[in-house]
N, C-alpha and C positions, 0 to 999 in steps of 0.2 A: 527656717531650718535651723538657724543658730539657736533660737529659743528652744526648739524641740530637743536639740542635742544637750542643752543645759539642763532641761527637765529630766531627761534620761540619766544624765550623769548624777544629778542630785538624788534620784530614786535609787540608783545603784549604791551610792555612798551611804544613804540612809539605811538601806537594808543590810549592808555590810556591817555597819556599826551596831545594829540591833540583834545580830545573829545569836549572840550568847546570852541574851536577856533571860531566857528560861533554862539556862544550864545551871544545875545546882552546884554548890560548893563541893569540891573534891571530885567532880565529874568533868568530862571533857566532851566537847562537840566533835564528832567524827567529821573532820573537815575534808579529807581527801583519802582515797584508797588507790593504791598502785600495786600492780603485779609486774615485776621485772624478771627477766631471764638472764642468767649469766651470759655474757657476750660470746662465749665460745660455742654455744649451742643454738643454732639457728632453726632447728626443726620444731621447737616448742613455741607456740603462739601465746604470748602473755595476755593479749586482749581476750582471747577465748577463755583462758584460765581464770580471768577476772570474774567470769560468770559464776564460778563456784565459790566465790567469797561469800560468807554467810551474812555479812553486814556491810551494806553500801551506805554512802553518805546521803545527805539530802539532795533532792532533785535540783539540777542546775538547768536553767533555761538557756538553750543553745550552748550548753556545756560551759557557760561563763558565770551566770548570776543565779544565786539561790533565792530567787524572788519569792517562791511559796513560803520558804522559811522566813523571809523578811516580812511578808504579810502577817504571818502568825506572830512574829515578834513585835509587830506594831500594836497588837492588842494589849489592853490593860489587864490587870490581875483581878479586877472586880467582875466576876462572872454574871452578876445580876444585870449588867448593862448589855443591851442587845448588840451594840456595835462590837464589843469585845468578843461576844459569842460568834458574831458574823465573821470577823477577821480570822478567828481560830478555825472555823469550818472551811473557809476559803483557802487558808494557808496550810502549812505542813509543820508539825512539831519538830523540834531538833532531834536528830539521831545522836544518841549518847554512846560513846565508845564502850563496848562490852568486851572485856579482856577474855572472858570464857569463850565467846564466839570467835574471837581472833585466834585463840589457841586451837579451837576445833577446826578452823579453816586451815591452819598449818597441817593438821593431820589429814584433812580432806585432800588438800593439794598434793601431799606426798603419796596418798593412796592412788590418786588419779594418775600421777606420773608412773607409779608402779604398774598400773593397769595398762599403760602404753609401753611397758618394757624397761622403764628406767628404775631398776631395782635398787641402784645405789644412790638414788636421788636424795637431795637434802633441801629443806625449805626453812628459811630464816625469816623471823618477824622483826621488823624495825619500826619504832615509833618516834615521831618528832612532835614535840609540844611547843606551842606558841600561845602564851596566855591561857585561855580556857579552850583552845582548839588543839586537836591532835590529828596527825596524819599517820596512816599506816602504810608500810611498804612490805610486801611479801616478796622476798627474793628467792628465785628458784635456781637450784644447781642440779640439773637433771642427771649429769654423768653420761656415760656411754650406754646406749640401749642394748638390751639383750635381743638375740635373734633365735628363731626356731631352728633347732638342730635336727636330731633324728626324729622322725615322724612315723607313727604307726596307727592304723585303724584296726581296732579289735572288735569284730562283730561275729557272733557265733551263729548267724543265720544265713545260709547260702542263698535263700530266695532274696533277702534284703540286699546282700552283697551284689547279686546280679542285677537287681532293680536299680541300684544306685551306680552300678558300673565301677565299683571300688577296686576291682582287680587291676584296673588301669589307673595309676597314680595321676594321670592327666585329668581325671574326673574329681580329684580331691579339691576341696575349697581352700585348704591350707597348703603352704609350700615351704620346703626347707630353705632357709636363708632369709625369709621375710621377717620383718621386725615383729617381735612378740607384742600382741595386743589383745586384751580381754574382749574388746569389741569384735575383733576378727574371729575369736574363738566362739563368741556367742552368735555371730553371723553364720558360722558353719553349722552350729546346732540348729538354728532356725531353717537353714537351707535343707538339711537332711530331714528335719521334721516335716517341712512342707512337701518335699518330694515323696515321702512315705504316705502322708495324708492324701496326696493326689494319686496314690497307687493302691488304694484300698484299705490302708491301715487307719481305720476309723478312730480307734481309741489311743493312738500313739501321740505322745507329747514330748516336748524337748527335755523334760526331766529324766527321761530314760537315757539321756546321753550325758556322760561325765568325762572329765579330763584328768589324766595323771601327768604331773609335770616334775621334771628332775633337772635341776640347774647345775649338776656336776659336769665339768668339762668346759672351762673357759666361760665366755659370755654367750653360751648357747643354752637353750631350754629344750630338753628332749621331751616330746609330747606323745602321749598315747590317748587316742579317742576311743572310749569304750561305749558300746551300745548295750545296755543292760537288758536281760531277758524280761519277759512278762512274768507276773506272779499269779498263781492260782489262789483260790480262797484259802487253801490250807498252807500257803507260803512256798509251794514248790515252783521251781523255774520251768517256764514253758515258752514256746515260740510266740511271737506276736501274731495276732489273728488278722487275716486279710479278708475284708468283707466285700460282698457283692450286693448290688441293689436288686431286689426281686420285683417290687411293685412301686409305681409312682401314681398316687391318686390326688385328685383336687377336690376341695370342698370350700364352701363359702364360710368366711369368717364373721359374717354378719348374723346377729341373733334373730333379726326380723326378716331375713331373706336367705333362703337356702339355695338360690340360683347364682351362679357366677356369670356375670353379663359380659363374657368374652368368648370369642369363637375358639373352638378346640385347636385350630391351626395356630392361633396366636399364643395359646397356652404352651403348645409344643415348641414353637420357635423361641419362646422366652425361657424354656426350661432346659438347662444343661445337664441335669441329672437324668441319666438314661437307665432304663431297665436292662438287666442282664449285663451290666457293666460294673467295674469296680468302683467303689465309693471314691469320690474326689472332693477334697476341700475347696479347690479352685472352682470346680463346677458348682458347688453350693454357693460360693460367693458371687459367681457370675449370674446365677439364677436370681439371687436377691437383687443384684444390680439392675438386671434387665426388667424385672417386674417393677422396681423402683422408678425406672424411666417412664413407665406408662402412666400418663396423666389420669387414666381411668382407675388405676389401682391406688387405694388409700393405705392398705396395710397388708403385709406379707409375713407369714410365719411358716417355717419349714421344720418339720420334726422327723426324726428317724427312730424306728423301733426295731430292736433286734428280734429276729424270729427264733424262738427257743430251740436249743440243741442243734443250731445250724450256724453257718457263717453268712447268713443273708440279712439284709436290711429292708424294711418297708418304709417308704418315704411318703409323708403326707404334707401337701402344700395347701395352706389355708390362705385364701385371698378375700379381702374385703374391698369392694369397689366404691368409688365416689358417686355422688349423684351426678348424672350425666350432664344436666343442663343448668346454666346459671344466666341470670339477666341482671345487668347493672346500669345505672343512670348516673352520669357525672356532669353537673353544671359547672361553669366557670365564668369569671369576669375577665375582660380584656381591656387593655389600654395601650393604644399604639399612637405615640406622639401626641397624646392628649385626646385622641378620639376614643370615646368610651364605647364598650360593646359587651355582648354576652355570647356564650357558646354553650352547647350541650352535646353530650355524647351518650348514645344508647348502644350498649354492647350485649351481644348474645354469644354464649359459648357452649358447645357440646363436646365433651371430652371423650365420647365413645360413640361416634356417629354410626359406624358400620359394625359395632361390637368387636372392633380391633384396636381400640384406644386411639382412633383417629380423632384429631382435634379440629373442630370447625368453629371459626370465630367470624362473626359479622358485626361490623361497627358502622353505625349511622351517626353522622356529625352534622350539626347545623350551627352557623355563626352569623351574627349581625353586629355591625359597627356603624355608629352614627358619624359620618364624615362631614366636617365643616371646614370652611376657609379655603376651598378650592375655587378660585376665581376662573371664570370662563368654562366651567364644566356644569353639566346638568345636575340638578338637585337630587342626587342618587346616593344612597348609602351602600356600604359594603355588605354583600350577602354571599355566603358560601354554604354549599351542601356537598356532602361526600358520602360515599358508601364504599367500604373496603371489606373484602372477605378473604380469609385464608383457610386453607385446608392442609393440615400437617399429618403425615403418616410417620409413625415411630419406627420406620424401617426403610430400606432402599426399595423404591418403586422404579425398577429399571430392568430391562431384559438382559439376558445372557449373564446374570450373576447368580451363582448357585446358592442354595439355602445355607450352606456352611459359612460362606463368606458373609452373607447377610447377618448371620448370628454372631460372628466374631467381631463385628464393628457396631458401635453405637451410632446409628444413623437416623437422620430425619429427612424426609422428602416433603417439599412444600409447594403448593400451588397458591398463587395470590392474584386477585383482581381488584382494581381500584377505578372508581370514577369520581372526579372532583370538578365541581362547578363553582366559578368565582365571577361575580359581577361587581365591578367598581365603576365610579364615575368616569375613569379614564379608559377602561377597556373591559371586555368580557373574555374569560379564559376557561378552556375546557381541557381536562387531562384524562386520558384513558391509559391504564397501565395493566400489564399482565406479566407474570413471571413464573418460572419453574426452577427451583434450586434444591440443592442437596447440602446437608451439613452432616459431618461424621467425625468420629474420634475413636482411637484405639482404647482398650480397657483402662490403660494407665491414666488417661484423662489429661495429660500434659499437652498433648498435640490436638489441634482441631483443624479441620479443613472445611472449606465451603466452595461449592461449584454452582455458579449461576449459569445454568444451562442455556436459558434464554430469558431476557428481560426486555420487554417491549414497552415503549412509552410513545404516545401520540399526543402532541400538544396542538390544540386548535385555538386560534384567536378569531372568533366569529365577528367581533365588532371592536373597533378602536375609535375613540371620539376624535372629531375633527381637530379639536384644540390640542390634544396630545400628539396627534400625527403631525400637525403643523409646527409645534414647538420643538419636537424631539426627533421625529422620524424623517420628515420630508424636507425641512428647511435646509438649504444648501450650506448656510453659514454655521449652523449649530448642530446638524445631525451627527449622530454618533453611531459608527458601524457596529460596535459591540452592543449598544443599546437596541439598535434596530434589529439585529439578528435574534435577540431574545424576545421580540414581539412579532415574530413570524411563525407560521405553522411549521412544525418540526416533527420528524419521525426518528426515534432512536431505538435501535435493536442491538443490545450488547450481550456479550458473554464474558464471564469473569471467573477467576480462581483466587482463593485466599487461603493463607496458612497462618496459624497462630501457635505459639509455644509459651507456656508459663509454668515455672517451677516455684513460684513464690518469691524468688529473689531476682529473677530475670524474666522479662517478657519480650517476645518478638512477634510482630504482626506484619505480614506482607500481603499485598493484593495486586493483581494485574487484571485489566479488563480491556476489551477492544470492541468496537462497534462499527457496523456498516460494511464489513469486508465481504460478507456473503452477497449482499445486495449489489455491491460494487462489481463483484465478479460476474453476477448475472447480467448486470447492465452492460459490462464490457463485451461479454460473449454474445449478447443479443443485439449489440450495436444500437442501444437505446439513444434517443435524442436528449440533449441537454437544454436547460433553460437559459435565460439571458445571462445568468451569473456563472454559467459553466457547470451546473450541478445536474446530476441525475435525479429522477424523482421516482417515488413509490406511492401509488394511490394519489398521484398528483401533488405530492408533498416531498420536498427535498429531505434526504436523510443525512444524519450526522455520521461522520467517519473519523475515528480517532483511536489512539492507544494511550493507556494510562497505567502507571505503576506507582505503588506506595510502599514504603518501609517505615516501621515504627519500632524503636528499641528503647527499653527501659531497664535500668540496672539499679538495684537497691543494695546499699552497703550499710549493714547494721553496725553502728559504733558501739553501742551498749544497749541496755534494756529500755532506755528512754530516748535515744538519739539515733538518727539514721540520715544518710545522704543519698539522694536519688538523682541519677543521671538519666537524661532523656534525649533521644535524637530522632528526628522525623524528617523524611525526605519524600517528596512526591513530584512526579514529572508527568505531564500529559501533552500529547502532540496531536493537533488536528492535521489531517492530510487528505488527499484524494478528493472526496466530495465536500470537504469542509476546510475553511481557512480560519474559523473561530471555533472554540469549544462551546458547547451548550453551557448556559449559566450554571446549572446544577452541578456541572463537572469541573468548573473552574475553582481554583484555590483562593482562599482569603487568609489574612493574618490578623493578629490582634485578638483580644478577648481573654476569657478566663482560662483557656487551655492552650494559649499560644504566647504571644508577646503581651505581657500583662501591663505594660506601660501605655498601651493603646486600647481603644475600644474596638469592637468587632468591625472588620473592614475599615479600619482607621489608618492603615499604613500600606504603602506599596501601590503598584509594583515598582521595584527598584527605587529610584529617587523621585518617582512621580509624586506630585503634591496635588491633592484634591482641590478643585476650583469651583465645583457646582454641587452643593450639598444635596440637591434633589436627585442627582443621578450618580453620585460617587459610589453608591452601593454596587453599581455596575462597573465603574471604571477601576475601583480598587480591588480587582481580582486578577488572577494570572494563571499561567500554564505550569508554573513550577513553584514549589514551596520548600523552605528549609526552616526547621525548628531545632534549636539546641537549648536545653534547659538544665539547670542544676538547682536542687532544692534541699535545704537543710531542715529536717523535721524534728521536732522535739515535743515531748509531753509537758504540758504546763501544770495543770491541776484539774481535778474533777473530770469532766468530759471535754476539756479544752486542750487542743494541741496548737502549736505555733510553727511557723515556717519562715525562713529567710530564703529568697530565691533570686536568681539571675537568669534572664532569658536573652536569646539572640536569634536572629534569623530575618527572613523577609520573603516576599513573593516576587516573581518575575514573569514576563512574557517571553516566549521563545522566538516570536516574530516581532517585528517593529510595527506598532499600531500608532497612527497619528493622534488618536484620542488619548493615548497613554505615553506621552513623551518621557523618556528616561526610564521606561519600564522594561526594556529588553535586557536579557541576561547576556553579559559579556565577561570573559575571564579578566579583562583589564580592569573593569569597573567593579567587579564582584566584591573585593575586600571593602571598598568604600561604601557599598550599599548594604552592608550588614547592619541592621538595627539592633539595639540592645536596651534592656530595661532591668530594673531591680526593684525589690520591694519586700514587704512584710505581709504574712498571711496568718489568719486564724481559722481553725477548724473545730466545729462542735461534732464530736464523734459519738453518735448515738447507736453504735454497733450495726444496726441495720441500714443506716444511711449517714452521710456526712454532709453537714451544711458548711459551706466554705465562704470566707470573706478574704479577698486579696486586695492589697493597696499597692499599686504599681507606680513607678516613676520612670520616665524616659531617661536613658543614659546616653545613647547615640541615636541621632535622628538623621537618616540619610536624605530626607526630603529637603533639608536646609543646608546651606553652605556656611553662613555666618553663625548660626546656632546649631552647628553639627554635633556639638558635645554638651547637651543640657546638663549632664552630670556635674560639669564644672560650675554652672550657674543655674541651679534648679529653681523653678518657679511653679508653685502649686497650680495656679490657674492655667498654665500651659502644659505642664508635664505630668500631672497626676491623673490616674484612672482608678476607679473603684469597680470591683467585680463581685457579684454575688452569684453563687452557683451551688449545685448539689453534686457531691462526689469529688474525688481527688483529680487533679489536672492531668495526671499520667501515672 
């Protein structure tokens, strides 16, 4: 570690010394750009104002080191050598200070302040030179902002006044006493324009609205909003025309097919534009959005034509549909702990099954893996066959929901069926699964909901080898209750609800699910008998009963155009009760890996201070009923498609009950602080727009599984503390 630190220090020193190599005489390297606000004015954000500076300095890695500039500066001047050309392509040329851009920035910043009501603002430019480097400081003196004083809406059309409700000042978007802002004025223009567009004013646009401002009278701005009349061809003033839709027709947009392959009812449900109704811009956009959601629709074009000498519009909707069926084949190679194999997936998809944009997908998968080195087991390889089918409806398929509600929500209803067969030398496993779920979102798209109405899973273990049963399941000295539970026949029937919100800067996901309650109620009411373990059965199989809740929160703080800090918090708790004392393996939590504690491998830590003792079954033991994840990541753009990250992770998993096979794994408030694990590290991301390839190098910082080596951050050792992760997509 000391050698690595020395190498990094030398690299930083080298790049710092070479930064001005390509700066001509008489010119200066723009070393730093600052925007400061006079301390008396707290309402102006200097960081946001920095985005309006016309000239920024060279990119700094992690806001500290101009490494791309250093790479460029390490190149030689002989452009015929490939190494020099390579270094220049990989690096970034020096940003030379431009006095004209700096002066223009002063004007821009003063104009922006004026737009926010700071009419008496002043911006000063300061420069500081050191050798061939120059730093700029834009100091803002905003002054006291102006406020809106007297306010009047001047509209000479009684119909428009009534439609907007402007006789009541409570319906005005502007208010006397609010701070003057050009953004607020423009927002009011857009609001009025949209309202009129939605009330039949097909040709109205915001340029018909203008403001008159008068700053006489202290620090107040008297405003008059004027809605200009329409103009005839000869220039005379006239009232704005309100249009009504006469006819709505559909036609195929395909040149080689005059038929629209969608049912008339589906066309009607997706069309918000209605005959004998006033034109509405929102209805037009909603129609585009709903047809765009249909997988069967490839292209939509909506046109309006004015009927001569009337105030009527004819609407023509052109639709071009996709080819309904596709067939794909995907082979792959596998490698599990040195056991090589192959798999193949054959997928069929129909995007328009019942001519209502229903999506049917059928996926057949087969896998084979040559297993070697298992002593005491039969000479049998791993074989898997599975078939999964899903049918998605682009609408609510549910009784007692009226058509208008269905139209107002972007919804999907899904039915799924799965059968999976696995044969291994140790055991044979069969899985049947069926589900009915809904997904929906309001038109804004920021909120999403999911309801798993029913999700049924039946796990059957028709055969377990004598060796596996003797070593792990039946032997009194070594048997593991958690392991044994996951190799028994099991029936899971769950219901769940999920909610998600994302506005680009903040994301929140929550989910809650429960299983077994209906069966338990029926068993209790019918006085059903229990098995030797005190469990009720359905179809002669014990069913799982539990409740599980998860919350996941992410917040992005944008520092500047190349740097951001991301905070993440995740908490999950699941509790088995009633018919279960253990959670099914698929519902248990694990920690470690590329999206959790990156100083550990997947299922490499926990629960609590538990330390794995048997690598053959630790994938079972290192799971729990509760999970906590806390992460912070500093992300920066490096060069080309490469981004970098510095991260720190903390958290762990725990059991809510005490299990003898997981000593030290139970959650207690007393031991909780000492059982928080932590890691830190460095990451690289190749951002190819459509997907991100990620490499993370994590190191353990706090390891609750050890007492003597509890803080490896103080004495790091690569062989013990290092973990490498390769994945696709961001961690959170």
